[in-house]
C-alpha positions, 0 to 999 in steps of 0.5 A: 499499500503506498501511502499518500501526503499533500502539501499545500500552502500559498505561493512563495509558502515553501512547500516545494523546498519542504517536500524536497529536502524531506525526500532527499532524508530518506530513501522511502519517501518520493516527492513529485511536484505535478508538472513533473509527472505531466512531462515525466508521462509526456516523456514515456511516449504513452499514449496519455502523455500524447494528449497532455502534450497536447494540451499543454502545447495549445496552452491548456489546461489538462483535463482533470481525468488525464491529470488524477489519473497520470497523478495514480500512474506515477504514485504506483511506480513510485519507487518508495511507499511514501509519497509526498506531492506538492501543489496539489490539490489547488482547487475543489475539482480537483480535490474531488475527483482525486478522493473520487480515484482513491476511494476506488483506488486499493494500493494508494491510501491519502494518509494526510495533508500538510498545509503550509502556512504564512501571511500573504505578505509573507508570500509577496514577500518572498516572491517577488524577492525570489524573482525566478522568472516572469511570472514572479511580478505583483501583479501575476502574485496578485492574480496566484493568491487569489487562486490559491485562498479563493477555495481554500476554506472549502478544501480545509473545512473538508479535509478536517472533517476528515480529520486529516489536514495538519497546519505547518507554521511556515514563517520560521527557519527552514530548519524548523519547518522541514523538522517538524514536516518530517517528524510529523509524516514519520510518526504516520508511516 
């Protein structure tokens, strides 16, 4: 049985860095981002990969059913039994559809959703301070925060009702955050 942990958080919350650092510390943990999974599926030359590539090349969002199937396939093929995916779900539809697949899936169990919490002010400072690309500007940040924040309350309520939401304060040192998150994950596996 594969054990799945999802890490959510605002842009600039550090969720990807946290997940990468934890996976590097343990041989029994695999970290994925949805973008990495899509690229791997395209690279595999599969029929699903070809469909994903068509959507990506046209600048369109990959349909939810294909996205979920790709995620589940990547999880099943993961070289370890513990998988951490950051940045998912980003919408109520993504959350609901993943849950439907997991309900039918006997090989994968969602253990916890970890939310890395930061204020909008801290998120803005981090994103605008890193300026990794064209999308790290004030206008794009405002939109990304809006897209993140709109469904957040409902996502939180849903996972809280299942007693699987764990919040971690993301406004501390990376070491403190990673240590807390790592300890929490280790306590669940």
